BAVO-951860 format. One line per 3 residues: number of its first residue (from 1); for each residue x, y, z of N, C-alpha, C, O. Coordinates in nm, 2 decimals. Layout:
N
NUM	X:Y:Z:X:Y:Z:X:Y:Z:X:Y:Z; ...
! end
This chain:
194
1	15.09:14.17:6.99:14.97:14.22:7.06:14.96:14.37:7.03:15.07:14.44:7.03; 14.84:14.42:7.01:14.82:14.56:6.99:14.75:14.63:7.11:14.66:14.57:7.16; 14.79:14.74:7.15:14.73:14.82:7.25:14.64:14.92:7.19:14.68:15.01:7.11
4	14.51:14.92:7.23:14.41:15.02:7.18:14.36:15.10:7.29:14.31:15.05:7.39; 14.37:15.23:7.28:14.32:15.33:7.38:14.19:15.40:7.33:14.20:15.46:7.22; 14.08:15.38:7.40:13.96:15.45:7.35:13.96:15.59:7.40:13.96:15.62:7.52
7	13.96:15.68:7.30:13.98:15.83:7.34:13.88:15.92:7.26:13.91:16.03:7.23; 13.77:15.86:7.22:13.68:15.94:7.13:13.55:15.97:7.19:13.45:16.01:7.12; 13.54:15.96:7.32:13.41:15.98:7.39:13.37:16.12:7.40:13.45:16.21:7.37
10	13.24:16.14:7.43:13.18:16.28:7.43:13.21:16.34:7.57:13.19:16.46:7.58; 13.25:16.26:7.67:13.27:16.32:7.80:13.14:16.37:7.86:13.14:16.47:7.94; 13.03:16.30:7.83:12.90:16.35:7.88:12.88:16.34:8.03:12.82:16.43:8.09
13	12.94:16.24:8.09:12.93:16.22:8.24:13.01:16.33:8.31:12.97:16.36:8.43; 13.11:16.38:8.25:13.19:16.48:8.31:13.15:16.62:8.27:13.19:16.72:8.33; 13.06:16.62:8.17:13.02:16.75:8.11:13.14:16.83:8.05:13.14:16.95:8.05
16	13.24:16.75:8.00:13.35:16.82:7.93:13.39:16.73:7.81:13.40:16.61:7.82; 13.40:16.80:7.69:13.44:16.72:7.58:13.59:16.69:7.57:13.63:16.61:7.48; 13.66:16.75:7.66:13.81:16.72:7.66:13.85:16.66:7.80:13.96:16.70:7.85
19	13.77:16.57:7.85:13.80:16.51:7.98:13.94:16.44:7.98:14.01:16.43:8.08; 13.97:16.38:7.86:14.10:16.31:7.85:14.22:16.40:7.86:14.34:16.35:7.86; 14.20:16.53:7.86:14.31:16.62:7.87:14.33:16.67:8.01:14.41:16.76:8.04
22	14.25:16.62:8.11:14.26:16.66:8.25:14.40:16.62:8.31:14.48:16.55:8.24; 14.42:16.66:8.43:14.55:16.62:8.50:14.67:16.70:8.44:14.78:16.64:8.43; 14.65:16.82:8.40:14.76:16.90:8.34:14.88:16.91:8.44:14.99:16.94:8.39
25	14.86:16.90:8.57:14.97:16.91:8.66:15.07:16.80:8.64:15.19:16.82:8.68; 15.03:16.69:8.59:15.13:16.59:8.55:15.15:16.59:8.40:15.24:16.64:8.35; 15.05:16.53:8.33:15.04:16.53:8.19:14.89:16.49:8.16:14.83:16.43:8.24
28	14.84:16.53:8.04:14.71:16.49:8.01:14.69:16.34:8.03:14.77:16.26:8.00; 14.57:16.31:8.09:14.55:16.17:8.12:14.56:16.07:8.01:14.61:15.96:8.02; 14.52:16.11:7.89:14.53:16.02:7.77:14.68:15.99:7.74:14.71:15.88:7.70
31	14.77:16.09:7.76:14.91:16.06:7.74:14.97:15.97:7.85:15.05:15.88:7.83; 14.91:15.98:7.97:14.95:15.89:8.08:14.91:15.75:8.05:14.99:15.66:8.07; 14.79:15.73:7.99:14.75:15.59:7.96:14.83:15.53:7.85:14.88:15.42:7.85
34	14.86:15.61:7.74:14.94:15.57:7.63:15.08:15.53:7.68:15.14:15.43:7.64; 15.14:15.62:7.77:15.27:15.59:7.82:15.28:15.46:7.90:15.37:15.39:7.90; 15.17:15.44:7.98:15.16:15.31:8.06:15.17:15.19:7.96:15.23:15.09:7.99
37	15.10:15.20:7.85:15.10:15.09:7.75:15.24:15.07:7.70:15.30:14.96:7.69; 15.30:15.19:7.65:15.43:15.18:7.60:15.54:15.12:7.69:15.62:15.04:7.66; 15.53:15.17:7.82:15.63:15.13:7.92:15.61:14.99:7.96:15.70:14.93:8.03
40	15.50:14.92:7.93:15.48:14.78:7.97:15.56:14.69:7.87:15.59:14.58:7.91; 15.60:14.74:7.75:15.67:14.67:7.65:15.59:14.54:7.61:15.66:14.44:7.58; 15.46:14.54:7.61:15.38:14.43:7.57:15.32:14.44:7.43:15.27:14.34:7.38
43	15.34:14.55:7.37:15.27:14.58:7.24:15.36:14.61:7.12:15.46:14.68:7.14; 15.32:14.55:7.01:15.40:14.58:6.89:15.35:14.72:6.83:15.42:14.78:6.75; 15.23:14.76:6.87:15.17:14.88:6.82:15.07:14.93:6.92:15.00:14.85:6.98
46	15.06:15.07:6.93:14.96:15.13:7.02:14.89:15.23:6.94:14.94:15.31:6.87; 14.75:15.22:6.94:14.67:15.31:6.86:14.56:15.37:6.96:14.51:15.31:7.04; 14.54:15.50:6.94:14.44:15.57:7.01:14.32:15.59:6.92:14.33:15.64:6.81
49	14.20:15.55:6.96:14.08:15.56:6.89:14.01:15.69:6.92:13.98:15.72:7.03; 14.00:15.77:6.81:13.94:15.91:6.83:13.81:15.92:6.74:13.78:15.83:6.67; 13.75:16.03:6.76:13.62:16.06:6.69:13.60:16.21:6.68:13.68:16.29:6.74
52	13.50:16.25:6.60:13.47:16.39:6.59:13.43:16.45:6.72:13.43:16.58:6.74; 13.40:16.37:6.82:13.36:16.42:6.96:13.48:16.47:7.04:13.46:16.54:7.14; 13.60:16.44:6.99:13.72:16.47:7.07:13.83:16.53:6.99:13.94:16.48:6.99
55	13.81:16.65:6.92:13.91:16.70:6.83:14.04:16.75:6.91:14.15:16.73:6.85; 14.02:16.80:7.03:14.14:16.85:7.10:14.23:16.73:7.14:14.35:16.73:7.14; 14.16:16.62:7.18:14.23:16.50:7.22:14.31:16.44:7.10:14.43:16.41:7.11
58	14.25:16.44:6.98:14.31:16.39:6.86:14.43:16.48:6.83:14.54:16.43:6.79; 14.42:16.61:6.84:14.53:16.70:6.81:14.65:16.68:6.90:14.76:16.67:6.86; 14.62:16.66:7.03:14.72:16.63:7.13:14.79:16.50:7.10:14.92:16.50:7.10
61	14.72:16.40:7.06:14.78:16.27:7.03:14.87:16.28:6.91:14.98:16.23:6.91; 14.82:16.35:6.81:14.90:16.36:6.69:15.03:16.45:6.71:15.14:16.42:6.66; 15.02:16.55:6.80:15.13:16.63:6.83:15.24:16.55:6.91:15.36:16.59:6.91
64	15.20:16.44:6.97:15.29:16.36:7.05:15.32:16.23:6.97:15.37:16.13:7.03; 15.30:16.23:6.84:15.33:16.12:6.75:15.27:15.99:6.79:15.33:15.88:6.78; 15.15:15.99:6.83:15.07:15.87:6.87:14.98:15.84:6.76:14.90:15.93:6.71
67	14.98:15.72:6.71:14.89:15.68:6.59:14.75:15.69:6.64:14.71:15.64:6.74; 14.66:15.75:6.55:14.52:15.75:6.58:14.44:15.68:6.48:14.49:15.66:6.37; 14.32:15.64:6.52:14.23:15.57:6.43:14.10:15.64:6.45:14.04:15.64:6.56
70	14.05:15.70:6.34:13.92:15.78:6.34:13.80:15.69:6.33:13.80:15.60:6.25; 13.70:15.72:6.42:13.57:15.65:6.41:13.46:15.75:6.40:13.49:15.87:6.40; 13.34:15.70:6.38:13.23:15.79:6.36:13.19:15.86:6.49:13.13:15.97:6.49
73	13.22:15.80:6.61:13.18:15.86:6.74:13.04:15.84:6.77:12.99:15.90:6.86; 12.97:15.74:6.70:12.83:15.72:6.73:12.81:15.66:6.88:12.72:15.70:6.95; 12.91:15.57:6.91:12.90:15.51:7.04:13.02:15.42:7.07:13.09:15.38:6.97
76	13.04:15.38:7.19:13.16:15.30:7.23:13.16:15.17:7.15:13.27:15.13:7.10; 13.05:15.10:7.15:13.05:14.96:7.09:13.07:14.98:6.94:13.15:14.90:6.88; 13.01:15.07:6.88:13.03:15.09:6.73:13.17:15.13:6.70:13.23:15.08:6.60
79	13.23:15.22:6.78:13.37:15.27:6.76:13.46:15.15:6.78:13.56:15.13:6.70; 13.44:15.07:6.88:13.53:14.96:6.91:13.52:14.85:6.80:13.62:14.80:6.75; 13.39:14.83:6.75:13.37:14.73:6.65:13.45:14.77:6.52:13.51:14.69:6.45
82	13.44:14.90:6.49:13.51:14.94:6.36:13.66:14.93:6.37:13.72:14.90:6.27; 13.72:14.95:6.49:13.86:14.93:6.50:13.90:14.79:6.51:14.01:14.75:6.45; 13.82:14.70:6.57:13.86:14.56:6.58:13.85:14.49:6.44:13.93:14.40:6.42
85	13.77:14.54:6.35:13.76:14.49:6.22:13.89:14.51:6.14:13.91:14.45:6.04; 13.97:14.61:6.18:14.09:14.65:6.10:14.21:14.56:6.14:14.31:14.57:6.07; 14.20:14.49:6.25:14.32:14.42:6.30:14.29:14.27:6.31:14.18:14.23:6.34
88	14.39:14.19:6.29:14.38:14.05:6.29:14.49:14.00:6.39:14.59:13.94:6.36; 14.46:14.04:6.52:14.57:14.02:6.62:14.50:14.01:6.76:14.38:14.03:6.78; 14.58:13.98:6.86:14.54:13.99:7.00:14.55:14.13:7.03:14.65:14.20:7.01
91	14.44:14.18:7.10:14.43:14.32:7.13:14.40:14.34:7.28:14.32:14.27:7.33; 14.46:14.44:7.34:14.42:14.49:7.47:14.36:14.62:7.45:14.42:14.71:7.39; 14.23:14.64:7.49:14.16:14.76:7.48:14.15:14.82:7.61:14.11:14.75:7.71
94	14.18:14.95:7.63:14.16:15.02:7.75:14.09:15.16:7.73:14.10:15.22:7.63; 14.03:15.20:7.83:13.97:15.33:7.84:14.08:15.43:7.84:14.19:15.40:7.90; 14.06:15.55:7.79:14.17:15.65:7.79:14.16:15.74:7.92:14.23:15.84:7.92
97	14.08:15.70:8.02:14.07:15.79:8.14:14.09:15.71:8.27:14.02:15.72:8.36; 14.20:15.64:8.27:14.24:15.56:8.39:14.37:15.63:8.45:14.48:15.59:8.41; 14.35:15.72:8.54:14.47:15.80:8.59:14.57:15.73:8.67:14.69:15.77:8.68
100	14.54:15.61:8.72:14.63:15.54:8.80:14.70:15.42:8.73:14.78:15.35:8.79; 14.66:15.40:8.60:14.71:15.29:8.52:14.86:15.30:8.52:14.92:15.41:8.50; 14.93:15.18:8.53:15.08:15.18:8.51:15.12:15.06:8.43:15.04:14.97:8.41
103	15.25:15.05:8.40:15.30:14.94:8.32:15.29:14.81:8.39:15.27:14.70:8.33; 15.30:14.81:8.52:15.30:14.68:8.60:15.16:14.62:8.59:15.15:14.50:8.57; 15.05:14.70:8.61:14.92:14.64:8.60:14.89:14.59:8.46:14.81:14.50:8.44
106	14.94:14.67:8.36:14.92:14.62:8.22:14.98:14.49:8.20:14.92:14.40:8.14; 15.11:14.47:8.25:15.17:14.34:8.23:15.10:14.23:8.30:15.09:14.12:8.25; 15.04:14.26:8.42:14.96:14.16:8.49:14.84:14.12:8.41:14.80:14.00:8.41
109	14.77:14.22:8.35:14.65:14.19:8.27:14.69:14.11:8.15:14.62:14.01:8.12; 14.80:14.14:8.08:14.84:14.07:7.96:14.86:13.92:7.99:14.83:13.83:7.91; 14.92:13.90:8.11:14.95:13.76:8.15:14.82:13.68:8.18:14.82:13.55:8.18
112	14.71:13.75:8.19:14.58:13.68:8.21:14.52:13.62:8.09:14.42:13.55:8.09; 14.58:13.65:7.97:14.52:13.61:7.85:14.51:13.46:7.84:14.60:13.39:7.87; 14.39:13.42:7.79:14.37:13.28:7.77:14.33:13.26:7.62:14.23:13.31:7.57
115	14.42:13.19:7.55:14.40:13.18:7.40:14.27:13.11:7.36:14.23:13.11:7.25; 14.21:13.04:7.46:14.08:12.97:7.43:13.96:13.07:7.43:13.86:13.03:7.38; 13.98:13.18:7.49:13.87:13.28:7.50:13.89:13.39:7.40:14.00:13.44:7.38
118	13.78:13.43:7.34:13.78:13.54:7.24:13.78:13.67:7.30:13.85:13.76:7.26; 13.70:13.69:7.41:13.69:13.82:7.47:13.69:13.80:7.63:13.61:13.73:7.68; 13.78:13.87:7.69:13.79:13.87:7.84:13.79:14.01:7.89:13.87:14.09:7.86
121	13.69:14.04:7.97:13.68:14.17:8.03:13.73:14.17:8.17:13.70:14.07:8.25; 13.80:14.27:8.21:13.86:14.28:8.34:13.76:14.35:8.43:13.72:14.46:8.40; 13.73:14.29:8.55:13.63:14.35:8.64:13.70:14.38:8.77:13.81:14.33:8.81
124	13.64:14.47:8.85:13.67:14.50:8.99:13.55:14.48:9.07:13.44:14.49:9.02; 13.56:14.45:9.20:13.44:14.42:9.28:13.38:14.56:9.33:13.45:14.66:9.34; 13.26:14.55:9.36:13.19:14.67:9.42:13.25:14.70:9.55:13.26:14.82:9.59
127	13.30:14.60:9.62:13.37:14.62:9.75:13.49:14.71:9.73:13.51:14.81:9.81; 13.57:14.69:9.63:13.69:14.77:9.60:13.65:14.92:9.57:13.70:15.01:9.62; 13.55:14.93:9.48:13.50:15.07:9.44:13.46:15.14:9.57:13.49:15.26:9.58
130	13.38:15.08:9.65:13.33:15.14:9.77:13.44:15.18:9.86:13.44:15.29:9.92; 13.54:15.09:9.87:13.66:15.12:9.96:13.74:15.24:9.92:13.80:15.31:10.00; 13.74:15.27:9.79:13.81:15.39:9.74:13.72:15.51:9.72:13.77:15.62:9.68
133	13.59:15.49:9.75:13.50:15.61:9.74:13.45:15.64:9.61:13.41:15.76:9.58; 13.44:15.54:9.52:13.39:15.57:9.38:13.28:15.47:9.35:13.26:15.37:9.42; 13.21:15.49:9.24:13.11:15.40:9.19:13.11:15.39:9.04:13.17:15.48:8.98
136	13.04:15.29:8.99:13.03:15.28:8.84:12.88:15.24:8.81:12.81:15.18:8.88; 12.84:15.29:8.69:12.70:15.26:8.65:12.69:15.13:8.58:12.58:15.08:8.55; 12.81:15.07:8.54:12.81:14.94:8.47:12.85:14.82:8.56:12.96:14.81:8.59
139	12.75:14.74:8.60:12.78:14.63:8.69:12.72:14.50:8.64:12.62:14.50:8.56; 12.78:14.39:8.69:12.72:14.26:8.66:12.75:14.18:8.79:12.83:14.21:8.87; 12.68:14.06:8.80:12.70:13.97:8.90:12.80:13.86:8.85:12.76:13.80:8.75
142	12.91:13.85:8.90:13.01:13.75:8.86:13.07:13.68:8.99:13.10:13.75:9.08; 13.08:13.55:8.99:13.13:13.48:9.10:13.05:13.52:9.23:13.11:13.53:9.34; 12.92:13.53:9.21:12.83:13.56:9.32:12.86:13.70:9.39:12.83:13.71:9.51
145	12.92:13.79:9.32:12.94:13.92:9.38:12.92:14.03:9.27:12.94:14.01:9.15; 12.88:14.15:9.32:12.86:14.26:9.23:12.99:14.31:9.18:13.08:14.34:9.27; 13.01:14.32:9.05:13.14:14.36:8.99:13.11:14.47:8.89:13.00:14.49:8.85
148	13.22:14.54:8.86:13.21:14.65:8.76:13.32:14.64:8.66:13.43:14.59:8.68; 13.28:14.69:8.54:13.37:14.68:8.42:13.48:14.79:8.44:13.45:14.90:8.49; 13.60:14.76:8.41:13.71:14.86:8.42:13.74:14.94:8.29:13.80:15.04:8.29
151	13.68:14.89:8.18:13.71:14.95:8.05:13.83:14.88:7.98:13.88:14.93:7.88; 13.87:14.77:8.04:13.99:14.70:7.99:13.94:14.56:7.95:13.88:14.49:8.02; 13.98:14.52:7.82:13.95:14.39:7.77:14.06:14.33:7.69:14.14:14.41:7.63
154	14.08:14.20:7.69:14.17:14.13:7.61:14.08:14.06:7.50:13.99:13.99:7.53; 14.11:14.09:7.37:14.03:14.04:7.26:14.11:13.98:7.15:14.21:14.04:7.11; 14.07:13.86:7.11:14.13:13.80:6.99:14.05:13.84:6.87:13.96:13.77:6.83
157	14.09:13.95:6.81:14.01:14.01:6.70:14.01:13.92:6.58:13.92:13.94:6.49; 14.10:13.83:6.56:14.10:13.74:6.44:13.98:13.64:6.45:13.95:13.58:6.35; 13.93:13.62:6.57:13.82:13.53:6.59:13.68:13.59:6.59:13.58:13.53:6.62
160	13.67:13.72:6.56:13.55:13.80:6.57:13.50:13.84:6.43:13.57:13.90:6.35; 13.37:13.80:6.41:13.30:13.85:6.29:13.22:13.97:6.32:13.21:14.07:6.24; 13.15:13.97:6.43:13.07:14.08:6.48:13.07:14.07:6.63:13.10:13.97:6.69
163	13.02:14.18:6.70:13.02:14.18:6.84:12.89:14.12:6.90:12.87:14.11:7.02; 12.80:14.08:6.81:12.67:14.02:6.85:12.69:13.87:6.89:12.77:13.80:6.83; 12.62:13.83:6.99:12.63:13.70:7.05:12.77:13.65:7.08:12.80:13.53:7.06
166	12.85:13.73:7.12:12.99:13.70:7.15:13.00:13.66:7.30:12.95:13.73:7.39; 13.05:13.54:7.33:13.06:13.50:7.47:13.17:13.58:7.54:13.29:13.58:7.50; 13.14:13.64:7.65:13.24:13.72:7.72:13.28:13.65:7.84:13.21:13.59:7.92
169	13.41:13.64:7.86:13.48:13.58:7.98:13.51:13.70:8.07:13.54:13.81:8.03; 13.51:13.67:8.20:13.54:13.77:8.30:13.65:13.73:8.40:13.66:13.62:8.44; 13.74:13.83:8.43:13.84:13.81:8.53:13.83:13.92:8.63:13.83:14.04:8.59
172	13.82:13.89:8.76:13.82:13.99:8.86:13.96:14.02:8.90:14.04:13.93:8.94; 14.00:14.15:8.90:14.14:14.19:8.93:14.12:14.32:9.02:14.12:14.43:8.97; 14.11:14.30:9.15:14.08:14.41:9.24:14.21:14.49:9.26:14.29:14.45:9.34
175	14.22:14.60:9.19:14.34:14.68:9.19:14.29:14.83:9.17:14.23:14.85:9.06; 14.33:14.92:9.26:14.28:15.05:9.24:14.34:15.12:9.11:14.28:15.22:9.06; 14.45:15.07:9.06:14.51:15.13:8.94:14.41:15.11:8.82:14.42:15.19:8.72
178	14.32:15.01:8.82:14.23:15.00:8.71:14.08:15.03:8.76:13.99:15.02:8.68; 14.07:15.06:8.89:13.93:15.08:8.94:13.89:15.23:8.93:13.77:15.25:8.90; 13.99:15.32:8.94:13.95:15.46:8.93:13.95:15.51:8.79:14.05:15.51:8.72
181	13.83:15.54:8.74:13.81:15.59:8.60:13.75:15.73:8.61:13.65:15.74:8.68; 13.81:15.82:8.54:13.76:15.96:8.55:13.64:15.98:8.46:13.65:16.02:8.35; 13.52:15.94:8.52:13.40:15.96:8.45:13.31:16.07:8.50:13.23:16.13:8.42
184	13.33:16.11:8.62:13.25:16.22:8.68:13.33:16.32:8.75:13.45:16.30:8.78; 13.27:16.43:8.78:13.34:16.54:8.86:13.38:16.48:8.99:13.49:16.52:9.04; 13.30:16.39:9.05:13.33:16.33:9.18:13.46:16.25:9.17:13.54:16.25:9.26
187	13.48:16.17:9.06:13.60:16.09:9.04:13.72:16.18:9.03:13.82:16.15:9.09; 13.71:16.30:8.96:13.82:16.39:8.95:13.85:16.45:9.09:13.97:16.46:9.12; 13.75:16.49:9.16:13.78:16.54:9.30:13.84:16.44:9.39:13.93:16.47:9.46
190	13.80:16.31:9.37:13.86:16.20:9.45:14.01:16.19:9.42:14.09:16.17:9.51; 14.04:16.19:9.29:14.18:16.18:9.25:14.26:16.30:9.30:14.37:16.28:9.34; 14.20:16.42:9.28:14.27:16.54:9.33:14.30:16.54:9.47:14.40:16.60:9.52
193	14.22:16.47:9.55:14.23:16.47:9.70:14.34:16.36:9.74:14.39:16.36:9.85; 14.36:16.27:9.65:14.45:16.15:9.68:14.60:16.20:9.69:14.68:16.11:9.72
! end
């Protein structure tokens, strides 16, 4: 299994092009996410996806001997599609801005893999997000409740020709370690207050 960390975003919601470098009091958030994947011992390879939108992030990753994969930076779907075409393996994709992510929740997610499903997205409920004081702009109704994407998916890339008309499977995993995503200044303030 390959771990892929998406780290090439523009940081537009935060108004910072280097949002993945926040949390300097511990370590930059992108390194925290990569270390969580490493410490889970679930992956034969870990790759950080970068783009021209995030030159400081790419430099930091390279300085820490983390393999990077360059994309155009046009958009999340396009960047993810370009990286998935390069691998013929089971892949866990995660956002690079999950400050509470740890190896235990990664192991829990990997155990959710269903070999019959090509794409499984991990969701959290709106109830959980509200309880921790955050919100997300990406929601769907699943199991008769409002849910939100965590930015984590299990993907069998060997079964994908393109991302169009792909049936998506969903698993709800209400856990604050995957619910808090640093997308806005409010999210950062919430984490700083915790």
